[in-house]
C-alpha positions in Angstrom: 84.0 2.9 -11.3 84.5 6.0 -8.9 88.2 6.8 -8.0 88.9 9.0 -4.8 87.8 12.4 -4.8 90.2 15.5 -5.0 89.2 18.5 -2.5 87.8 21.1 -4.7 88.9 24.8 -4.8 86.2 27.3 -4.5 85.5 29.4 -7.9 86.9 32.7 -6.3 90.2 31.1 -5.3 90.3 29.5 -9.2 90.1 32.8 -10.5 92.7 34.4 -8.1 95.1 31.7 -9.3 94.1 31.8 -13.0 94.5 36.2 -12.7 97.7 35.9 -11.1 99.2 33.0 -13.5 98.0 35.7 -16.6 100.0 38.6 -15.4 103.0 36.2 -15.0 102.7 34.8 -18.5 101.9 38.5 -20.2 104.8 39.7 -18.0 107.3 36.9 -18.7 105.9 36.7 -22.8 105.4 32.9 -22.7 102.2 33.2 -23.4 102.8 35.0 -26.6 106.0 32.7 -27.4 103.4 29.9 -27.2 102.2 28.0 -30.3 98.5 28.1 -30.9 96.5 24.8 -31.2 93.3 23.5 -32.2 92.4 26.7 -34.3 88.6 27.0 -34.6 87.7 24.7 -31.8 85.7 26.7 -29.5 84.5 29.9 -31.2 85.7 32.8 -29.3 88.4 30.8 -27.8 92.7 30.3 -28.2 94.3 28.0 -27.0 98.9 28.0 -26.7 100.9 25.4 -26.7 104.7 25.5 -24.6 106.8 22.9 -23.9 109.2 22.9 -20.9 111.7 20.2 -19.4 109.1 17.6 -21.2 106.1 19.2 -19.5 103.3 20.3 -21.7 101.4 23.4 -20.9 98.1 24.2 -22.7 96.6 27.5 -22.5 93.3 29.1 -23.1 92.5 32.6 -24.0 88.8 33.9 -23.6 90.1 36.7 -26.8 87.1 39.2 -26.2 87.5 39.3 -22.3 91.0 39.0 -22.6 91.4 37.0 -19.7 92.8 33.4 -19.1 90.0 31.4 -18.8 92.0 28.0 -17.6 94.8 25.8 -18.1 96.0 22.2 -18.7 99.3 20.8 -17.6 100.3 17.4 -18.6 103.2 16.7 -15.7 106.0 14.1 -16.3 105.6 11.6 -12.9 107.9 10.9 -10.5 106.3 7.8 -9.6 107.8 6.1 -12.9 110.9 5.1 -14.2 112.7 6.7 -16.6 111.6 4.5 -19.5 107.9 4.4 -19.1 108.2 8.4 -18.6 109.0 8.8 -22.4 105.5 8.1 -22.6 103.2 9.0 -20.3 101.7 12.3 -18.9 99.6 13.5 -15.7 97.1 16.0 -17.0 96.2 18.8 -14.3 93.3 21.0 -15.1 91.8 24.6 -13.7 88.9 26.4 -15.6 87.0 29.2 -14.4 83.9 28.3 -13.5 82.0 30.0 -16.5 83.9 27.4 -18.9 83.4 24.8 -17.0 81.1 22.2 -19.0 81.7 23.4 -22.2 83.8 20.5 -23.8 87.2 22.7 -23.2 89.3 20.3 -21.3 87.7 17.9 -23.4 89.1 19.4 -26.8 92.8 19.6 -24.6 92.4 15.8 -23.5 91.7 14.9 -27.3 94.8 17.0 -28.7 97.5 15.0 -26.0 95.6 11.5 -27.1 96.0 12.4 -30.9 99.2 13.7 -30.5 100.4 10.1 -28.9 100.8 10.9 -25.0 99.4 8.2 -22.9 97.7 9.9 -19.9 97.4 8.8 -16.3 95.0 10.0 -13.8 96.0 11.5 -10.2 96.0 10.0 -7.2 92.3 11.6 -6.5 90.4 13.2 -9.2 87.2 15.7 -8.9 84.0 14.5 -9.6 84.4 16.5 -13.1 87.7 15.0 -14.2 86.3 11.2 -13.1 83.4 12.2 -15.8 85.7 12.9 -18.1 87.9 10.3 -18.1 84.8 7.8 -18.3 83.9 10.1 -21.3 86.7 9.9 -23.4 87.1 6.1 -22.7 84.0 5.7 -24.8 86.8 6.8 -28.0 89.9 5.8 -26.6 91.3 2.5 -24.7 91.2 2.6 -21.2 93.0 0.6 -18.8 93.4 0.5 -14.4 96.8 0.6 -13.1 98.9 0.0 -10.5 102.0 2.3 -9.7 104.2 0.8 -7.2 107.9 1.1 -7.2 108.6 3.4 -10.3 106.4 0.5 -12.5 103.3 0.1 -14.0 101.2 -3.0 -13.5 98.2 -3.4 -15.1 94.5 -4.9 -13.4 92.1 -7.1 -14.7 88.4 -5.8 -14.6 86.2 -5.3 -12.3 88.2 -4.2 -9.8 87.4 -4.8 -6.2 86.6 -1.8 -3.8 89.9 -2.2 -1.6 92.2 -2.2 -4.9 90.4 1.0 -6.1 90.8 2.6 -2.6 94.8 2.6 -3.1 96.3 5.4 -3.8 98.5 3.3 -6.4 95.7 2.7 -8.3 95.0 4.6 -11.3 93.4 5.3 -15.0 95.5 5.3 -17.9 94.4 6.3 -21.6 95.9 5.4 -24.5 96.8 8.1 -27.1 97.0 7.4 -31.0 98.7 4.3 -32.2 99.3 2.7 -28.6 97.4 0.0 -27.2 98.4 -3.4 -24.7 100.5 -4.8 -27.9 102.5 -2.0 -28.5 103.0 -1.1 -24.6 103.9 -4.7 -24.0 106.4 -4.8 -26.9 107.6 -1.0 -26.3 107.4 -1.0 -22.1 106.7 -4.0 -20.5 109.3 -6.3 -22.1 112.3 -4.0 -20.8 114.2 -6.4 -19.0 113.1 -9.0 -21.2 111.7 -11.0 -18.2 108.8 -12.6 -20.1 106.0 -10.7 -18.1 102.9 -9.6 -19.8 100.5 -7.4 -20.3 96.7 -8.8 -20.3 95.6 -8.6 -23.8 91.9 -7.9 -22.5 90.3 -7.4 -18.5 89.4 -10.5 -17.3 87.2 -10.8 -13.7 89.5 -11.8 -11.6 90.8 -8.6 -11.0 94.4 -10.6 -10.4 97.2 -8.0 -11.6 100.2 -8.7 -13.9 103.1 -6.9 -13.4 104.4 -5.2 -16.9 107.9 -4.6 -16.3 110.3 -2.0 -17.6 113.7 -0.5 -16.1 115.0 2.5 -14.7 
């Protein structure tokens, strides 16, 4: 299922941004104070993680070349209420061309999912990002959702073209320890409204509201 395609920056623009970011991180000491994760995951690369205001940053450094290969930030979402915000993050990544298609972003996303983060896709995705999500869905439960009025509604699949093209339609990957049942217990019954999340996708494309209070 294709979602909306994002506008992609050219390799030169990405390289310029990464060089500027690396200089700022080194100047402020943030890269040195970040915690190393995913040791020995990708030979020659170092993964550094830091957290600020509930958002998580993973920087990938090429040790031999002394350069920033790319980064992923797991952002909080202004589109959801405070209860949902405790459990979900929206990943955004930029990697230099030489470091794409090497499994780096996959390793970072797998790390986040292993920490128990539930990940929500952006309103638009690059073809590469969409392929990454579909690949992760082979080993992690994926659901289509609608984000509206600070709440999340789960969509029954397959979704129709009109629903697919809506900017409110996103994908959600469940992190370690999460599934539909835990979501219902933790988030979906926040108001005691009796609204439920579907136990499994159905064929009709109808939505059921997963209610959550602000």
